[in-house]
C-alpha positions as CSV (number, residue, x, y, z in Angstrom):
1,X,77.1,-59.9,-10.0
2,X,74.9,-57.4,-12.4
3,X,73.0,-59.9,-13.3
4,X,71.9,-60.8,-9.9
5,X,71.5,-57.8,-9.0
6,X,69.0,-57.2,-11.5
7,X,67.3,-60.3,-10.8
8,X,66.8,-59.3,-7.2
9,X,65.4,-56.2,-8.0
10,X,62.7,-57.6,-11.0
11,X,61.3,-60.2,-8.6
12,X,61.4,-57.8,-5.4
13,X,63.3,-60.9,-3.7
14,X,64.7,-58.8,-0.5
15,X,62.0,-58.9,2.5
16,X,63.8,-56.1,4.3
17,X,65.8,-53.0,4.1
18,X,69.0,-52.9,5.6
19,X,69.5,-51.4,8.6
20,X,70.7,-47.7,8.6
21,X,73.2,-47.0,11.8
22,X,71.1,-49.7,13.9
23,X,68.1,-48.4,12.4
24,X,65.2,-50.5,10.9
25,X,63.8,-48.3,8.0
26,X,60.4,-48.9,6.7
27,X,60.9,-48.4,3.0
28,X,64.3,-48.0,0.9
29,X,66.4,-44.9,1.6
30,X,69.7,-45.5,0.0
31,X,69.5,-43.1,-3.0
32,X,68.4,-40.2,-0.6
33,X,71.8,-41.0,1.4
34,X,74.1,-41.5,-1.5
35,X,74.0,-37.6,-2.1
36,X,77.1,-37.2,0.0
37,X,78.7,-39.3,-2.4
38,X,78.1,-35.8,-4.8
39,X,79.8,-33.9,-2.1
40,X,82.4,-36.1,-1.6
41,X,82.7,-36.9,-5.6
42,X,82.9,-32.4,-5.3
43,X,86.0,-32.6,-2.9
44,X,88.2,-34.9,-4.7
45,X,88.0,-33.0,-7.6
46,X,89.0,-29.8,-5.3
47,X,91.8,-31.7,-3.5
48,X,94.2,-32.2,-6.6
49,X,97.1,-30.9,-6.5
50,X,95.7,-28.4,-8.9
51,X,92.2,-28.2,-8.2
52,X,89.6,-28.9,-10.8
53,X,86.9,-26.3,-10.4
54,X,84.9,-27.3,-13.3
55,X,85.1,-30.9,-12.3
56,X,83.8,-29.6,-8.7
57,X,81.1,-27.4,-10.8
58,X,80.0,-30.1,-13.0
59,X,79.3,-32.4,-10.0
60,X,77.3,-29.8,-8.2
61,X,75.1,-28.9,-11.0
62,X,74.9,-32.6,-12.6
63,X,74.7,-35.0,-9.3
64,X,76.0,-38.3,-10.1
65,X,74.7,-40.8,-7.4
66,X,71.1,-39.7,-6.8
67,X,68.2,-40.4,-9.2
68,X,70.3,-41.9,-11.9
69,X,68.5,-42.1,-15.1
70,X,68.7,-42.2,-18.8
71,X,67.1,-39.6,-20.7
72,X,66.0,-41.2,-23.7
73,X,65.2,-40.1,-27.5
74,X,62.4,-42.5,-29.4
75,X,62.4,-43.8,-32.7
76,X,58.3,-42.5,-32.6
77,X,55.9,-41.7,-30.1
78,X,54.4,-43.2,-27.4
79,X,51.6,-45.5,-28.7
80,X,49.9,-44.5,-25.3
81,X,50.3,-42.5,-22.2
82,X,52.9,-43.9,-19.4
83,X,52.1,-43.2,-15.9
84,X,54.8,-42.0,-13.6
85,X,56.4,-45.3,-12.1
86,X,55.3,-47.7,-15.0
87,X,57.6,-50.6,-15.2
88,X,60.5,-50.4,-17.9
89,X,63.5,-52.7,-19.1
90,X,66.1,-52.7,-21.4
91,X,69.5,-54.8,-21.1
92,X,73.1,-53.4,-21.0
93,X,76.0,-53.4,-23.8
94,X,76.8,-57.2,-22.2
95,X,73.3,-57.9,-23.0
96,X,72.1,-58.4,-19.0
97,X,69.0,-57.0,-18.5
98,X,68.5,-53.7,-16.9
99,X,65.0,-52.8,-14.8
100,X,63.7,-49.4,-14.6
101,X,60.7,-47.1,-14.2
102,X,59.2,-44.3,-15.7
103,X,60.7,-40.9,-14.4
104,X,57.4,-39.2,-14.8
105,X,54.2,-39.5,-16.6
106,X,54.3,-39.0,-20.6
107,X,51.7,-38.4,-22.9
108,X,50.6,-40.4,-26.0
109,X,53.0,-39.4,-28.6
110,X,56.1,-38.1,-26.5
111,X,59.5,-38.7,-27.7
112,X,61.2,-37.7,-25.1
113,X,61.3,-39.8,-22.0
114,X,63.4,-40.6,-18.7
115,X,64.6,-44.3,-18.1
116,X,64.8,-44.1,-14.0
117,X,67.3,-46.9,-12.9
118,X,65.9,-48.9,-9.9
119,X,67.5,-48.5,-6.8
120,X,68.5,-51.6,-4.4
121,X,69.0,-51.7,-1.1
122,X,72.6,-52.6,-1.8
123,X,74.6,-49.8,0.3
124,X,76.4,-47.7,-1.4
125,X,80.2,-47.6,-1.0
126,X,82.8,-45.0,-0.2
127,X,84.4,-44.7,-3.9
128,X,84.4,-48.6,-4.2
129,X,83.9,-49.2,-7.7
130,X,82.5,-53.2,-7.2
131,X,78.6,-52.8,-8.3
132,X,77.9,-55.2,-5.2
133,X,78.7,-52.2,-3.3
134,X,76.3,-49.5,-5.5
135,X,72.9,-49.3,-4.9
136,X,72.4,-48.4,-8.6
137,X,74.4,-50.1,-11.7
138,X,74.7,-46.9,-13.5
139,X,76.2,-43.6,-12.2
140,X,77.5,-41.0,-14.7
141,X,76.0,-37.8,-14.3
142,X,78.7,-34.8,-13.7
143,X,81.6,-37.9,-12.4
144,X,84.4,-37.4,-14.6
145,X,88.0,-39.8,-13.9
146,X,88.7,-36.1,-12.1
147,X,86.4,-36.9,-9.2
148,X,88.4,-40.1,-8.5
149,X,87.6,-42.3,-6.4
150,X,83.8,-41.3,-7.3
151,X,84.1,-41.8,-11.4
152,X,81.4,-42.8,-13.5
153,X,80.1,-46.4,-13.8
154,X,78.5,-47.7,-16.7
155,X,78.3,-51.6,-16.4
156,X,74.6,-51.2,-15.5
157,X,73.7,-48.4,-18.2
158,X,71.3,-49.2,-21.3
159,X,73.5,-49.7,-24.0
160,X,74.6,-47.7,-26.9
161,X,71.8,-47.1,-29.5
162,X,69.8,-48.1,-31.8
163,X,68.2,-50.2,-29.1
164,X,64.8,-51.0,-27.7
165,X,63.3,-50.6,-24.0
166,X,60.6,-52.7,-23.1
167,X,56.9,-51.7,-21.3
168,X,54.6,-54.2,-20.3
169,X,51.8,-52.6,-21.8
170,X,53.1,-50.9,-24.9
171,X,55.2,-53.4,-25.9
172,X,59.1,-52.3,-27.4
173,X,59.8,-48.6,-28.2
174,X,62.8,-48.1,-30.0
175,X,65.1,-45.4,-28.9
176,X,67.8,-43.5,-31.1
177,X,69.8,-41.1,-28.7
178,X,70.6,-41.9,-25.2
179,X,72.2,-39.3,-22.2
180,X,72.8,-40.2,-18.7
181,X,71.9,-37.6,-15.8
182,X,70.9,-37.4,-12.2
183,X,67.6,-36.3,-11.3
184,X,68.8,-35.0,-7.5
185,X,71.7,-33.0,-7.1
186,X,73.1,-30.2,-4.7
187,X,72.8,-27.2,-7.1
188,X,68.5,-28.1,-7.0
189,X,68.2,-27.3,-3.3
190,X,68.9,-24.2,-3.6
191,X,67.4,-23.2,-7.1
192,X,64.0,-24.9,-6.7
193,X,64.1,-23.2,-3.2
194,X,61.7,-20.4,-4.3
195,X,59.3,-22.0,-5.6
196,X,59.1,-24.9,-3.1
197,X,59.9,-22.5,0.4
198,X,58.7,-19.2,-0.7
199,X,56.0,-19.1,-3.4
200,X,54.0,-22.2,-4.0
201,X,53.7,-24.3,-0.9
202,X,50.9,-24.6,1.4
203,X,53.1,-23.0,4.1
204,X,54.7,-20.3,2.1
205,X,56.8,-18.5,3.0
206,X,58.6,-21.0,5.1
207,X,59.8,-18.3,8.4
208,X,63.5,-20.0,8.3
209,X,64.2,-19.5,4.1
210,X,62.8,-16.2,4.3
211,X,65.0,-14.7,7.2
212,X,67.7,-16.0,4.3
213,X,65.9,-14.6,1.6
214,X,65.4,-11.2,3.5
215,X,69.3,-10.8,4.5
216,X,70.8,-11.9,1.3
217,X,68.1,-10.5,-1.1
218,X,68.5,-13.4,-2.9
219,X,66.2,-16.6,-3.4
220,X,69.1,-18.8,-4.8
221,X,71.7,-17.4,-2.4
222,X,73.1,-21.0,-1.6
223,X,73.7,-21.8,-5.2
224,X,75.4,-17.8,-5.8
225,X,77.5,-18.5,-3.2
226,X,78.9,-21.7,-4.2
227,X,79.1,-20.9,-8.0
228,X,80.6,-17.7,-6.8
229,X,83.1,-20.1,-5.2
230,X,83.8,-22.6,-7.6
231,X,83.9,-19.9,-10.9
232,X,86.2,-17.4,-8.6
233,X,83.7,-14.6,-8.8
234,X,81.9,-12.1,-6.3
235,X,78.6,-12.1,-4.9
236,X,76.2,-9.5,-4.9
237,X,73.8,-10.0,-2.2
238,X,71.7,-7.2,-0.1
239,X,74.2,-8.2,3.2
240,X,77.1,-10.5,3.4
241,X,78.9,-10.4,0.3
242,X,81.7,-12.1,-0.7
243,X,84.3,-12.1,-3.6
244,X,86.2,-15.0,-4.4
245,X,88.0,-13.4,-7.3
246,X,90.3,-11.5,-5.1
247,X,92.0,-13.9,-2.7
248,X,95.5,-13.6,-4.2
249,X,97.9,-16.1,-3.5
250,X,95.0,-17.2,-1.1
251,X,92.8,-18.0,-4.0
252,X,92.3,-22.0,-3.7
253,X,92.2,-22.3,0.3
254,X,89.5,-19.3,0.0
255,X,87.4,-20.9,-3.0
256,X,87.7,-24.6,-2.3
257,X,86.3,-23.8,1.7
258,X,83.6,-21.5,-0.1
259,X,82.5,-24.5,-2.1
260,X,82.7,-27.1,-0.2
261,X,81.3,-26.2,3.1
262,X,79.0,-23.6,1.3
263,X,77.0,-26.8,-0.3
264,X,77.0,-28.6,2.8
265,X,76.0,-26.1,5.3
266,X,73.7,-23.6,3.1
267,X,72.2,-25.7,0.0
268,X,71.1,-29.0,1.7
269,X,71.1,-27.8,5.5
270,X,68.3,-25.7,4.0
271,X,66.3,-28.1,2.4
272,X,66.3,-30.2,5.0
273,X,64.2,-27.4,6.7
274,X,61.7,-27.6,4.0
275,X,61.3,-31.2,4.3
276,X,60.1,-30.7,7.3
277,X,57.9,-27.8,6.5
278,X,56.7,-30.3,3.4
279,X,55.8,-32.9,5.9
280,X,53.6,-30.4,8.2
281,X,52.0,-29.4,4.9
282,X,51.0,-32.9,3.8
283,X,50.0,-33.7,7.6
284,X,47.8,-30.4,7.1
285,X,46.0,-32.1,3.5
286,X,45.7,-35.5,5.5
287,X,48.0,-36.7,2.8
288,X,50.9,-38.8,4.9
289,X,51.5,-40.4,1.9
290,X,52.4,-37.5,-0.7
291,X,56.1,-37.6,-0.6
292,X,57.9,-39.4,-3.7
293,X,60.6,-40.5,-1.4
294,X,59.5,-42.4,1.9
295,X,61.7,-44.2,4.2
296,X,63.7,-43.8,7.1
297,X,67.4,-42.8,7.3
298,X,68.6,-41.5,10.7
299,X,71.9,-40.4,11.2
300,X,73.9,-41.6,7.8
301,X,74.5,-40.4,4.5
302,X,75.8,-43.2,1.7
303,X,79.3,-42.8,3.1
304,X,78.5,-44.7,6.6
305,X,78.2,-48.0,6.3
306,X,75.2,-49.8,7.9
307,X,74.9,-51.7,11.3
308,X,77.5,-50.0,13.2
309,X,76.7,-47.7,15.7
310,X,75.9,-44.1,16.0
311,X,78.9,-43.4,18.2
312,X,81.3,-45.2,16.0
313,X,80.1,-43.4,12.7
314,X,79.8,-40.1,14.0
315,X,81.0,-39.6,17.4
316,X,77.4,-39.5,18.8
317,X,77.5,-36.2,19.9
318,X,74.7,-34.7,22.3
319,X,73.4,-32.6,19.4
320,X,72.8,-35.7,17.2
321,X,71.0,-37.7,20.6
322,X,68.8,-34.7,20.9
323,X,67.9,-34.1,16.8
324,X,67.4,-37.8,16.8
325,X,64.5,-37.5,20.0
326,X,63.4,-34.9,17.9
327,X,63.2,-36.7,14.5
328,X,61.6,-39.7,16.1
329,X,59.3,-37.5,17.8
330,X,58.3,-35.9,14.6
331,X,58.0,-38.9,12.9
332,X,55.1,-40.3,15.6
333,X,53.2,-37.2,15.6
334,X,53.0,-37.2,11.9
335,X,51.8,-40.5,11.2
336,X,49.3,-40.1,14.2
337,X,48.0,-37.0,12.1
338,X,48.6,-34.6,15.2
339,X,49.9,-31.7,12.9
340,X,49.8,-28.7,15.2
341,X,52.1,-30.6,17.1
342,X,54.6,-30.9,14.6
343,X,55.1,-27.3,14.7
344,X,57.2,-26.7,18.3
345,X,59.2,-30.2,16.8
346,X,60.1,-28.6,13.9
347,X,61.6,-25.1,15.4
348,X,63.3,-27.0,18.1
349,X,64.8,-29.1,15.2
350,X,65.8,-25.9,13.3
351,X,67.4,-24.2,16.5
352,X,69.4,-27.6,17.2
353,X,70.7,-27.5,13.6
354,X,72.1,-24.0,13.8
355,X,74.3,-24.8,17.0
356,X,77.4,-26.4,15.1
357,X,77.3,-23.6,12.7
358,X,77.3,-21.1,15.9
359,X,80.0,-23.7,17.3
360,X,81.7,-23.5,14.0
361,X,81.9,-19.6,13.4
362,X,83.4,-18.8,16.9
363,X,85.8,-21.8,16.5
364,X,87.3,-20.2,13.4
365,X,87.1,-16.8,15.1
366,X,89.3,-18.2,18.2
367,X,91.6,-19.8,15.3
368,X,92.3,-16.8,13.6
369,X,92.2,-14.3,16.7
370,X,94.2,-16.8,18.8
371,X,96.2,-19.6,16.8
372,X,97.6,-18.1,13.7
373,X,94.8,-18.9,11.7
374,X,95.1,-18.2,7.5
375,X,93.6,-18.0,4.7
376,X,91.8,-22.0,5.1
377,X,90.7,-20.7,8.3
378,X,89.3,-17.7,7.5
379,X,87.2,-18.9,4.8
380,X,86.3,-21.8,6.9
381,X,85.1,-18.8,9.8
382,X,83.4,-16.8,7.0
383,X,81.5,-19.6,5.3
384,X,80.1,-21.2,8.5
385,X,79.0,-17.4,9.5
386,X,76.9,-17.1,6.0
387,X,75.2,-20.2,7.1
388,X,74.0,-18.6,10.2
389,X,74.1,-15.1,10.0
390,X,70.1,-14.6,8.6
391,X,69.1,-16.1,11.4
392,X,71.0,-13.8,13.9
393,X,70.2,-10.7,11.7
394,X,66.4,-11.6,12.3
395,X,67.2,-11.2,16.2
396,X,69.9,-8.3,15.4
397,X,70.9,-6.8,13.0
398,X,73.5,-5.1,15.1
399,X,74.9,-8.0,16.3
400,X,75.1,-9.2,12.8
401,X,76.7,-6.7,11.5
402,X,79.3,-7.3,14.3
403,X,80.1,-11.4,13.3
404,X,79.8,-10.5,9.7
405,X,82.3,-8.0,10.3
406,X,84.6,-9.8,11.8
407,X,84.4,-13.0,9.8
408,X,84.4,-11.6,6.5
409,X,86.7,-12.0,4.1
410,X,89.5,-9.4,3.9
411,X,88.6,-8.7,8.0
412,X,91.3,-6.4,8.9
413,X,91.0,-8.0,12.2
414,X,89.1,-10.6,14.0
415,X,87.5,-10.6,17.6
416,X,86.6,-14.0,19.4
417,X,85.6,-12.3,22.0
418,X,83.3,-10.1,20.2
419,X,81.7,-12.5,17.9
420,X,81.3,-15.1,21.1
421,X,79.4,-11.9,22.9
422,X,77.5,-11.0,20.0
423,X,76.1,-14.8,19.3
424,X,75.5,-14.9,23.4
425,X,73.5,-11.9,23.2
426,X,70.9,-13.6,21.0
427,X,70.8,-17.7,22.4
428,X,67.4,-17.0,24.0
429,X,66.1,-15.4,20.5
430,X,67.7,-18.2,18.7
431,X,66.2,-20.5,20.9
432,X,69.3,-22.3,22.5
433,X,71.6,-21.9,25.8
434,X,74.9,-21.4,26.8
435,X,74.7,-24.8,27.8
436,X,73.8,-25.9,24.3
437,X,76.5,-24.4,22.9
438,X,79.3,-25.3,25.0
439,X,83.0,-23.7,25.2
440,X,86.0,-24.3,22.9
441,X,87.8,-27.2,24.9
442,X,91.7,-27.6,24.9
443,X,92.4,-31.5,25.3
444,X,96.1,-30.9,26.1
445,X,95.7,-28.4,29.0
446,X,92.5,-30.7,29.8
447,X,90.9,-26.8,30.5
448,X,89.0,-24.5,28.0
449,X,90.8,-22.0,25.9
450,X,91.6,-18.9,27.4
451,X,88.6,-17.0,26.8
452,X,86.3,-19.8,25.3
453,X,85.0,-20.8,28.5
454,X,80.8,-21.5,27.9
455,X,79.1,-18.4,29.3
456,X,76.4,-19.5,32.0
457,X,72.6,-19.8,31.7
458,X,70.7,-17.4,34.1
459,X,68.5,-20.4,35.4
460,X,70.7,-23.9,35.5
461,X,70.4,-27.3,37.3
462,X,72.8,-30.2,37.9
463,X,71.0,-32.4,35.9
464,X,70.5,-30.2,33.1
465,X,71.9,-32.4,30.4
466,X,71.3,-30.0,27.2
467,X,74.8,-29.9,26.4
468,X,75.7,-30.2,23.1
469,X,79.5,-31.2,21.9
470,X,80.3,-30.0,18.7
471,X,79.9,-32.9,15.9
472,X,78.0,-33.9,12.8
473,X,74.5,-32.8,11.9
474,X,73.4,-36.3,10.7
475,X,71.7,-37.5,7.8
476,X,68.2,-38.3,8.1
477,X,64.9,-39.5,5.9
478,X,61.8,-38.8,8.4
479,X,59.5,-41.7,6.2
480,X,56.7,-44.1,5.7
481,X,55.7,-41.4,3.1
482,X,56.5,-38.8,5.2
483,X,59.5,-37.3,3.8
484,X,62.9,-37.1,2.8
485,X,65.1,-35.4,5.1
486,X,68.9,-35.2,3.6
487,X,71.4,-34.7,5.5
488,X,74.4,-36.9,4.4
489,X,75.9,-34.1,2.9
490,X,76.0,-32.5,6.2
491,X,77.0,-36.0,7.9
492,X,79.9,-36.2,5.9
493,X,81.2,-33.0,6.0
494,X,80.6,-32.7,9.8
495,X,82.5,-35.7,10.1
496,X,85.8,-34.6,8.9
497,X,85.3,-31.3,10.7
498,X,85.2,-33.4,14.1
499,X,88.8,-34.4,13.2
500,X,90.4,-30.5,13.9
501,X,91.0,-29.4,17.2
502,X,90.0,-27.5,19.2
503,X,86.2,-28.5,19.8
504,X,83.2,-27.8,21.8
505,X,82.2,-29.3,24.7
506,X,79.5,-28.7,27.1
507,X,80.3,-26.8,30.5
508,X,82.6,-29.2,32.7
509,X,83.1,-28.4,36.5
510,X,86.2,-31.1,36.8
511,X,88.8,-29.8,34.5
512,X,90.2,-33.4,34.0
513,X,87.3,-34.4,32.4
514,X,87.9,-35.3,29.1
515,X,86.9,-33.3,25.8
516,X,84.6,-34.2,23.0
């Protein structure tokens, strides 16, 4: 099968790309979507009887499933320059062909180069070990046996040195050392944020990212949060601090939730905003094809199998439907070069993406206040809050303080009513409505939980259909060379979150109407 995979890649035999949840992408997106497998690998390590924080940290910082490459040391310098993307080839330990390309541009004389493994359009399986179900035959990075079933796959890796790889233009290149790594990892979404979102982009600083920097006083706030959870330490933010070293008997519950929800709803969430903003920057430069990772990938990560309906894959909440509409509209405007028309779409999309974070915060406030939630529920609540407090603080510092004081680690009490009211006072500023957020639905009672009924917007109509139930923020990559918008990680997390109760539903007049 690896031979067939190599031949298919080498000959470009595939005429069209695999459909992604019913959508036909215009280019290959499997490698982008595979980042959610890193999230799953982290959770596998954290889900052991004795959580392996070191193994989870290795995946978080080193990746495992996206942009797989071999860092090669050559026996002698390159005889001439290599351009980024130039084809390279080699063989694995069984002598089978391995196709690759130059990860970057390398000057003549360079002795350190990266051989990036070519990506196929096969769907990445959710933990399967067969090469036929993988989009690359070599997964290593930070993976280990502790992240099972998301373990290293080495059958399609280059062999053990000494060996040679071949360039069509430069001939054989002798290799003396090799190390397998990944060019994309969840940590990098945060550690690169200052350069990509505050300092060095045409539109810098991006508005949403600036809100987070202004609140936390830390350009790498998301990385700081997740590493504090994984390493059992405290943050030193300007606002919104947490101390994962002082959870006592509930240490694991706090650290696990802080790490896995923080990586999805803080690292990846903001990176998606960055990709929207970057698409506008490229549009204004009249450079629609500037992005390195083109593609269209709606409502999926690697964990969702192809050709299934969005309803089956994610529950297809109204927030997903609205986001899909905005993504498609934004893609069209960018392709037409209507750059100014994209700005309100980005703002609306950002507002929509906040809704599950607000819902999550209020949901766990209710669980802790009314349903006896313990450290796990508290940790989930303050991590959701951490992902939305900067935006709320931008609207009202006083209301952000109310939410933080009620949701923070170690809070002596939590008032769902206070949290709910603090958010509701700022819905207009946050660009959402009462109908968008909905209320907390009790499917057993076929009614809203006491005190959790949706607020009422000042102007509504019977045909107002902007309400949103709880559900996944979906993974997307808006492409044709426009941008790679990665939310597969958030999809994976949110689908799992949806399995819990209670959930949010829009305002329902009939009490026998079903919940979400």
